[in-house]
Legacy VTK file of the C-alpha trace (Angstrom):
# vtk DataFile Version 3.0
C-alpha trace
ASCII
DATASET POLYDATA
POINTS 137 float
-33.751 2.393 7.882
-32.894 3.292 4.492
-30.474 1.633 1.936
-28.028 4.029 0.366
-27.927 4.417 -3.275
-25.474 1.992 -4.787
-23.995 4.379 -7.275
-21.500 5.473 -4.511
-20.359 1.782 -4.364
-19.493 1.728 -7.881
-17.364 4.956 -7.637
-15.368 3.502 -4.517
-14.544 -0.097 -5.869
-11.167 -0.950 -6.099
-9.138 -3.512 -8.259
-9.276 -6.016 -5.815
-10.958 -8.401 -8.251
-12.713 -11.690 -6.974
-12.108 -10.809 -3.134
-14.246 -8.739 -0.993
-12.548 -5.927 0.565
-13.226 -4.829 3.786
-14.678 -1.554 2.745
-16.658 -2.701 -0.089
-20.497 -3.475 0.263
-20.955 -6.999 -1.129
-24.116 -8.582 -2.295
-24.378 -10.337 0.808
-24.329 -7.424 2.894
-26.962 -6.005 0.847
-29.302 -9.097 1.454
-28.320 -9.111 5.030
-29.418 -5.314 5.132
-32.728 -5.984 3.277
-33.434 -8.859 5.551
-33.003 -6.812 8.596
-34.981 -3.975 7.169
-37.824 -6.261 6.259
-37.895 -7.640 9.889
-37.830 -4.342 11.467
-40.154 -2.392 9.217
-43.326 -0.336 9.944
-46.078 -2.262 8.458
-48.269 0.816 8.411
-45.799 2.088 6.006
-43.983 -0.712 3.940
-40.987 -0.381 1.679
-41.593 -0.517 -2.170
-40.336 -3.907 -3.353
-39.070 -2.571 -6.574
-36.657 -0.548 -4.638
-34.744 -3.966 -3.846
-34.935 -5.122 -7.288
-33.676 -2.185 -8.678
-30.669 -2.245 -6.199
-29.983 -5.850 -6.818
-29.670 -5.307 -10.485
-27.269 -2.594 -9.961
-24.984 -4.929 -7.800
-25.407 -7.380 -10.614
-24.361 -5.025 -13.186
-21.462 -3.676 -11.080
-19.940 -7.159 -10.425
-20.325 -8.022 -14.378
-18.655 -4.588 -15.078
-15.725 -5.600 -12.341
-15.306 -8.838 -13.929
-15.147 -7.319 -17.433
-12.631 -4.942 -16.403
-10.396 -7.700 -14.921
-10.459 -9.811 -18.055
-9.672 -6.621 -20.131
-7.063 -5.728 -17.857
-5.595 -9.126 -18.050
-5.572 -9.531 -21.500
-3.578 -6.118 -21.949
-1.083 -7.377 -19.619
-0.696 -10.502 -21.169
-0.184 -8.882 -24.567
2.849 -6.791 -22.981
4.941 -10.377 -22.603
8.051 -10.033 -25.073
7.359 -6.104 -25.821
9.719 -3.119 -24.889
8.356 -1.267 -21.850
9.781 1.724 -19.946
8.842 1.796 -16.339
9.333 4.448 -13.786
10.271 4.291 -10.042
11.244 6.238 -7.298
14.724 5.962 -5.998
15.852 6.286 -2.249
16.665 9.924 -2.715
13.232 10.664 -4.361
14.629 10.974 -7.856
12.626 9.603 -10.770
14.410 6.482 -12.439
13.213 4.932 -15.453
14.013 1.444 -16.584
13.787 0.302 -20.214
13.400 -3.430 -21.188
11.921 -6.500 -22.443
8.843 -7.700 -20.166
10.067 -11.266 -19.339
6.599 -12.233 -17.201
3.627 -10.838 -15.283
2.317 -11.848 -11.970
-0.509 -10.970 -9.889
0.815 -9.734 -6.656
-1.690 -8.349 -4.035
-4.633 -8.591 -6.454
-2.972 -6.175 -8.759
-1.243 -6.997 -12.158
2.740 -6.519 -12.100
4.932 -6.865 -15.139
9.026 -7.877 -14.767
11.583 -6.337 -16.648
14.287 -9.041 -15.892
14.128 -9.459 -12.285
12.671 -5.944 -11.505
8.927 -5.709 -10.973
6.728 -2.839 -11.742
2.805 -2.150 -11.198
0.922 -0.999 -14.151
0.741 2.663 -13.071
4.556 2.851 -13.344
4.628 2.030 -16.968
5.487 5.057 -19.114
5.694 3.743 -22.491
4.971 0.286 -24.696
6.220 -0.614 -27.859
7.297 -3.488 -30.084
10.837 -5.010 -29.033
13.458 -4.616 -31.612
13.716 -7.641 -33.891
16.728 -9.411 -33.344
18.857 -10.160 -36.036
LINES 1 138
137 0 1 2 3 4 5 6 7 8 9 10 11 12 13 14 15 16 17 18 19 20 21 22 23 24 25 26 27 28 29 30 31 32 33 34 35 36 37 38 39 40 41 42 43 44 45 46 47 48 49 50 51 52 53 54 55 56 57 58 59 60 61 62 63 64 65 66 67 68 69 70 71 72 73 74 75 76 77 78 79 80 81 82 83 84 85 86 87 88 89 90 91 92 93 94 95 96 97 98 99 100 101 102 103 104 105 106 107 108 109 110 111 112 113 114 115 116 117 118 119 120 121 122 123 124 125 126 127 128 129 130 131 132 133 134 135 136
């Protein structure tokens, strides 16, 4: 039994920040696989332990990068409060509509950041433009 290269895992990660997705491989999954492989390995042809260490290091690096990405994105979203934003959405008829207004609040919905223009919620992928809010006189 071989353990697949973890590079493919880093390419399929999602934005589900601190919760494990059903389709992601976690460090716990990796350790379970490693223990199973050690229990069932052919002792005439043992596995090189440096492979395990390298893969554990890759998992640790991947988790650190995910956390860094989360904090970077959260700082970006927080900086949008009070700014004028143009966001798009599809109407029921499939027509692209834009909404422009001041970001009044942000929220974390289903592990995804969302902004609010008034009472309307938009995902970050719907944002088309961000600029300073006009100064009130």
